[in-house]
C-alpha positions in Angstrom: 60.8 19.8 68.7 57.6 22.0 69.7 58.9 23.8 66.3 59.2 20.4 63.8 55.6 19.6 65.1 54.3 23.4 64.7 55.7 23.2 60.9 54.0 19.7 60.5 50.4 21.0 62.0 50.5 24.4 59.6 51.8 22.1 56.5 48.4 20.0 57.4 46.5 23.2 57.8 47.5 24.0 54.9 46.8 21.2 52.8 43.3 20.7 54.4 42.5 24.2 53.4 43.9 23.9 50.2 41.8 20.6 49.6 38.6 22.6 50.4 39.4 25.4 48.6 40.0 22.9 45.7 36.6 21.0 46.3 34.6 24.8 46.6 36.1 25.2 42.9 35.8 21.3 41.5 32.0 22.2 42.6 31.2 25.4 41.2 32.8 23.8 38.2 30.5 21.3 38.5 27.5 23.3 38.7 28.2 25.7 35.8 29.1 22.6 33.3 25.2 21.2 34.5 23.9 24.3 34.2 25.1 25.2 30.7 23.8 21.4 30.3 20.3 22.4 31.3 20.4 25.5 28.7 21.8 23.3 26.4 25.0 25.6 25.8 26.9 24.5 23.0 30.1 26.3 23.1 32.1 24.3 19.4 29.1 25.2 17.1 26.8 28.2 16.5 23.3 27.3 16.2 20.1 29.1 14.5 16.4 30.1 15.8 12.9 29.3 14.5 9.5 30.4 15.7 6.9 28.2 16.2 3.0 29.0 16.7 1.1 26.5 18.7 -2.5 26.6 20.0 -1.4 25.0 23.1 1.5 24.7 24.7 0.5 21.1 25.8 3.1 21.3 28.9 6.3 22.5 26.2 8.7 24.6 28.6 12.5 25.4 27.7 14.9 23.0 27.2 12.3 20.6 25.7 13.8 18.7 22.6 13.4 19.4 19.4 13.5 15.9 16.8 13.9 15.9 13.2 13.0 12.8 12.0 13.6 11.3 14.8 16.8 12.4 15.8 17.5 15.8 18.0 19.0 18.4 16.6 18.1 20.8 19.1 16.0 22.8 22.0 12.8 25.2 23.0 14.6 28.2 24.1 11.7 30.6 24.8 8.1 30.1 25.3 6.1 32.9 25.3 2.4 33.3 25.4 0.1 35.1 23.7 -3.5 36.4 22.9 -4.7 33.6 20.9 -1.8 31.5 20.3 1.8 30.6 21.9 5.4 31.3 20.6 7.8 28.6 20.9 11.0 29.9 20.1 13.4 26.4 18.7 17.1 26.8 18.6 18.7 24.8 16.5 22.8 23.7 17.0 23.4 22.9 13.6 23.7 25.5 11.7 24.4 23.4 8.0 20.9 21.7 8.8 19.1 22.3 6.0 14.8 21.9 6.7 12.3 21.8 3.8 10.2 24.8 4.5 6.8 22.1 3.9 6.8 20.2 7.3 4.6 19.0 9.8 5.1 20.4 13.2 3.9 18.5 15.8 4.1 18.7 20.0 3.7 15.4 21.5 3.9 13.5 24.9 6.0 10.4 25.2 7.1 8.3 27.8 5.6 7.4 31.3 6.5 11.2 32.5 4.5 12.6 29.8 8.0 14.0 28.3 7.1 17.0 25.9 9.1 16.4 22.7 8.9 18.7 19.4 8.7 16.2 15.7 9.5 18.1 12.2 8.6 15.9 9.7 9.2 16.5 6.0 6.0 16.9 4.0 8.5 17.1 0.5 11.9 16.8 -0.3 14.4 19.1 -1.7 16.5 19.0 -5.1 19.8 16.6 -5.0 22.8 18.6 -6.8 21.6 21.9 -6.1 23.2 24.3 -4.0 21.2 25.9 -1.7 22.0 28.6 1.1 22.4 27.7 4.7 19.8 29.1 7.4 22.2 31.9 8.7 23.8 33.2 5.3 22.2 36.6 3.9 20.7 34.6 0.6 18.6 32.1 2.5 15.4 31.0 0.6 12.7 31.5 3.4 10.5 29.6 0.9 11.9 26.9 0.5 13.9 26.0 3.3 14.1 26.9 7.2 16.1 30.1 8.1 16.9 32.2 11.3 14.0 33.6 12.4 11.6 32.3 10.1 8.2 31.6 11.7 6.1 28.2 11.2 2.8 26.7 12.5 2.9 24.0 14.6 0.4 21.5 15.8 -0.7 19.6 19.3 0.2 15.7 18.0 0.0 13.0 20.8 -1.4 14.6 24.3 -1.6 12.7 27.5 -4.2 15.7 28.8 -6.3 15.1 25.6 -5.9 11.4 26.4 -7.2 12.6 30.0 -10.4 14.7 28.9 -11.5 11.8 26.0 -11.3 8.9 28.8 -13.2 11.5 31.3 -15.6 12.0 28.8 -15.9 8.4 27.8 -16.7 7.8 31.5 -18.9 10.6 31.7 -21.0 9.4 28.6 -20.3 5.5 29.9 -22.7 6.6 33.2 -25.2 8.3 31.4 -28.5 6.4 32.1 -29.0 7.6 28.5 -26.5 5.3 27.4 -27.3 2.3 29.2 -31.2 2.5 27.9 -29.7 2.4 24.3 -27.8 -0.1 25.5 -30.8 -1.6 26.5 -32.6 -0.8 23.1 -29.4 -2.3 21.2 -29.9 -5.8 22.9 -33.5 -5.7 22.8 -33.4 -5.0 18.9 -30.3 -7.7 18.3 -32.3 -10.1 20.6 -35.6 -9.3 18.2 -33.0 -10.0 15.0 -31.9 -13.1 16.3 -35.5 -14.3 16.5 -36.3 -13.2 13.4 -32.9 -14.3 11.7 -33.6 -18.5 13.0 -37.4 -17.6 11.3 -35.2 -16.7 8.4 -33.6 -19.6 8.7 -36.1 -22.1 8.9 -37.8 -20.6 6.4 -34.5 -20.5 3.8 -34.1 -23.9 4.7 -37.8 -25.0 3.7 -36.9 -22.7 0.7 -33.6 -24.7 -0.1 -35.8 -27.8 0.0 -38.2 -26.6 -2.2 -35.5 -24.9 -4.7 -33.8 -28.7 -4.6 -36.9 -30.7 -5.5 -37.9 -27.8 -8.0 -34.0 -28.6 -9.6 -34.7 -32.4 -9.4 -37.8 -31.8 -11.5 -35.8 -29.4 -13.8 -33.5 -31.7 -14.3 -35.8 -34.4 -15.2 -37.4 -32.2 -17.1 -34.0 -30.9 -18.7 -33.3 -34.8 -19.7 -36.9 -35.7 -21.4 -36.0 -32.5 -23.4 -32.7 -33.8 -23.8 -34.1 -37.2 -25.2 -37.0 -35.1 -27.3 -34.3 -33.4 -29.3 -31.9 -36.2 -30.2 -35.3 -38.1 -31.0 -35.8 -34.7 -33.5 -33.0 -34.7 -34.7 -32.6 -38.4 -35.9 -35.8 -37.9 -37.2 -34.9 -34.8 -39.0 -31.8 -36.0 -40.5 -33.9 -39.2 -41.9 -36.4 -36.6 -43.5 -33.7 -34.4 -44.9 -32.4 -37.9 -46.7 -35.9 -38.4 -48.1 -35.6 -35.2 -49.1 -32.5 -35.5 -50.5 -33.5 -39.1 -52.5 -36.7 -37.2 -53.5 -34.8 -34.1 -54.6 -33.0 -36.9 -56.8 -35.8 -38.8 -58.1 -37.3 -35.6 -59.2 -34.2 -34.9 -61.4 -33.7 -37.8 -62.2 -37.6 -37.2 -64.4 -36.9 -33.4 -65.2 -33.8 -35.0 -66.9 -35.8 -37.9 -68.7 -38.7 -35.2 -69.4 -35.6 -32.6 -70.9 -34.1 -35.7 -72.9 -37.7 -36.1 -74.3 -38.5 -32.9 -75.4 -35.5 -32.4 -77.2 -36.0 -35.9 -78.7 -39.3 -35.0 -80.2 -38.8 -31.5 -80.6 -38.1 -31.5 -83.9 -41.5 -33.8 -84.4 -43.4 -31.6 -82.6 -42.4 -28.5 -84.9 -42.9 -30.2 -87.7 -46.7 -31.7 -86.4 -47.6 -28.2 -85.7 -46.2 -27.0 -88.7 -48.3 -29.5 -91.0 -51.7 -28.3 -88.3 -50.4 -25.0 -89.8 -50.1 -25.7 -93.1 -53.9 -27.9 -93.1 -55.4 -25.2 -91.9 -54.5 -23.2 -94.4 -56.0 -25.1 -96.9 -58.5 -25.7 -95.4 -59.1 -21.7 -95.7 -58.6 -21.7 -99.3 -61.1 -24.6 -99.9 -63.6 -23.1 -98.1 -63.0 -19.7 -100.1 -63.1 -21.4 -103.1 -67.2 -22.8 -102.3 -70.2 -21.7 -103.7 -71.4 -18.3 -103.0 -74.6 -19.5 -100.9 -72.5 -21.9 -99.0 -69.7 -19.1 -98.5 -72.9 -16.9 -97.4 -74.4 -19.6 -94.8 -71.0 -21.2 -92.5 -68.3 -18.7 -94.5 -68.0 -16.4 -91.1 -68.0 -19.3 -88.7 -66.1 -21.4 -90.1 -63.4 -19.3 -90.6 -63.6 -18.0 -87.4 -63.2 -21.5 -85.8 -60.1 -22.1 -88.4 -58.4 -19.1 -87.3 -59.2 -19.8 -83.5 -57.6 -23.8 -84.7 -54.2 -21.9 -86.2 -53.9 -19.4 -83.0 -54.3 -22.2 -80.9 -51.6 -24.1 -82.6 -48.6 -21.2 -83.0 -49.7 -20.6 -79.1 -49.0 -24.2 -78.5 -46.0 -24.1 -80.6 -44.7 -21.3 -78.4 -45.2 -22.3 -75.7 -43.3 -25.9 -75.8 -40.3 -23.7 -77.0 -40.5 -21.8 -74.2 -40.9 -24.9 -71.9 -37.6 -26.4 -74.0 -35.5 -24.1 -73.4 -36.2 -23.3 -69.8 -35.1 -26.9 -69.0 -32.1 -26.5 -71.1 -30.9 -23.4 -68.8 -28.0 -24.2 -66.7 -29.5 -22.4 -63.7 -32.3 -24.3 -63.5 -31.0 -27.3 -64.1 -28.9 -26.8 -61.0 -31.7 -26.1 -59.0 -33.3 -29.0 -59.7 
């Protein structure tokens, strides 16, 4: 009986010791997994690294997430401070992820606890349909994409520290007595401007009334001008009609005169020819008179007869020209 109890006690003790050992091993395993998770260790994939230079770390530390186009692609593996800048080494866990070289890298702080995040935003797109070497390949083009070991420039984006600093500066400015003086000056100037604006509104109201009266006067004047224009148009129309009637009468008169000249042309020409022949006969008669009469009157009488003959010839020529002018079609159209 004692042996049975002893064996049972021994087996129970062994079970408890084994359970404790299993729990210890399980705890060590969980601790190891947790440690690997903190270091962002990925046993199934490789990774490539790049160094980003910042002027200020802005709360970044080892394990800070790295996002590309808003998606987490890696973490910070090391932060190395320098004399003039901070070198942040990031590890991209996707070896087949091709990131353009022309990117904007910002260190932002988000969330209630101001968690630091590195955001990578591309400024250009890569050509499609072209074979591009991967970041870990030897022929990787570092001028086109981010290769393993590439060095980049970063900048601090949204920072809670800067927000607090700006708030502090704003508070200091707000508490400055000069600020209150400036505010009071602005308020006083605003009051003066409001008073001036009120006076200007009243002046503008009076000007509007005066302008309205002037517009009414201008409207009445425009109506008077319109009536005068209408009357002038009527008078002009009547004058044009009268002028047309006068032109018609003048045309008729000229036509009658033309007909008269054409009808009596032969008679006038015959009369002028008769006058010319008579003048010639008188000249012959005077030439045959006695020498004494010729001495007394020959010179003056011949001159008078010659002048009479010339005047008759000139009158005949003028009548011919007048007849031609009246018979011209252009002059008839003008009349």
